[in-house]
Every structure is written in structure tokens, then in C-alpha cells.
N, C-alpha and C positions, 0 to 999 in steps of 0.2 A: 107139088108144092108143100104137102104134109109132110112128106118125107123129108124134105130141106129142112122145114121147121122143127120136126123130131131130130134131125142130126144136129142141127146148131143148139138146140136145148140140152141133149146130152152132152155136147163138147161142153157147155158153161159150166155142168154139174161136174164134169169129170176135172175141170180146173179148178173149180172150188173145193173138190176132195185133197187136189194136191195143195192148196193153198197154204202159205206158212203160216205158223201159230206163234206170236211172238211171247214169251214168258213173262215181259214186263207189262203187256196190255190185256191178254187174255183171261177169259174168265173159267171157272173152274169146269165148266161144261165145255168150253172150247179146247182146255187143256185134255180134256178126257176124250177129245176127237182123235189125239196123238196116239198111234198103237204104242202099247207097254204102260200108259199113263192111266190110272184107275183113279177112283174117288181119294184114296188115301193119299198118293202122290199128290195129285191135283191140290187137295188142301193144304198139304205141305209148302207147296210152292207159292199158292195165295198167300198163306201166313208169314212166309219168309219175306216175301214183297211188301208186306205192311209196313215193314222198318226202311224200306227204300227199293227203288229199281234194282236190279240186277246190273252191275257194270259190265259184266261179260261171262262166258261159260265158266271159267275158274270162281268166279263169285258165286254162281248157281250151285255149282258141284260143292263148294265150301259150306254153303248156308242151308242146303237143303241135305236132310238125311236120307238116304236111300239113292242118290244119284252120284254115281262115279264115273269115272270116264268111260268106260265102257256102255254106261246107260246112256251116257250124255251122246254117244256117237251113234247109239241105237235110234234115240228119240229125234236128232238132228236129222239122220236120214229119212225119218217119219213126218218131218214136216215142222220140228220146233227150233225157233230160233232166238236168241238174247239179243235184244237191239239190234235186230234185223239179220245178225250175223249167224252162219251156221257153225257147228262146233269144228273146232281145228285141234286135231289130236297131236300135233306137233308143237301147238303153244306150250309154255312153260307152265305146269302146275305148281301151285306153292310147295316148297319143300317142308315136310314134316319136322317138327320140332327136334333136335336132337336131345337124347336124355345123357347129362352129365354122368361120366361112372366114376365112381371113388376107387382110388386105390385100396389094396387089401391092407395095407398099413393104416389108412384112414379108418377102414371099417373097423379094424381091431381095437383100435384106440377109441373110437366110438362105443363099441361094446363094453371095452373096459371102464369106460368114464358110467355108463350107465349101471354095470354090476356094483360100483362104488358106491352109487348114490342110494340113501334108504328111501324104502316107499313111502308114500304119503298116506 
């Protein structure tokens, strides 16, 4: 009888250890139970959440410094979810803004224009 009780008790604790932690609802302490998330990162997640819940994983990655696609995948495997969803590495990440390159001709004329102006 005691053996059965202990087995059930251990099973309950094991299930709780693998329970998902949602980034939109977890406390700092809850977030720190996820392997790889320490006090600094849990604080960043909670602070970023003050402006509103995370829409999805890409929103979390964009708003929280220190979390990239690699960390998101690791945290997801360790039990972190966003809105109940696990990280999907195939989901399109936001494209970085492209820098407009100036032609050499435009750069030369810009430099020449600066040289002609007297210093104030």
C-alpha cells in the first residue's frame, strides 16, 4: 500500500517537473525553473511582458535581448511555451532591415559638398 502511494506521489512530481511554463503567465521564479533561464533573463522576459503579452515566439525573440532562435529552441525543449505553443524553427523569422547602399558617385558628391562648406 505504501509502495503504491509513493509510486503515485513520485509520478505526480515527475509530471510537474516537465510541466510547460508559459512566457505570458509565468512568474520570474517559474521562468527560472526552465533550464538555461536565470535571474537576468527571467527579469528581461517579465519586463518585456509589461508592454503586452507575447504574440508568438518571434515576438518573444524580437522583444527580449539574449534570446535568439537557438536559445528559443533550447528553452522550448526544456518546457517553455509562448501562448501554449512550442517553438517552431521553420516559422519565418522577421527579416532584418536592409541597409540602402549609396553609389560611389553619390558618396563622392556628398564628400565634395562637405568640403565646399565652411565650418561653423
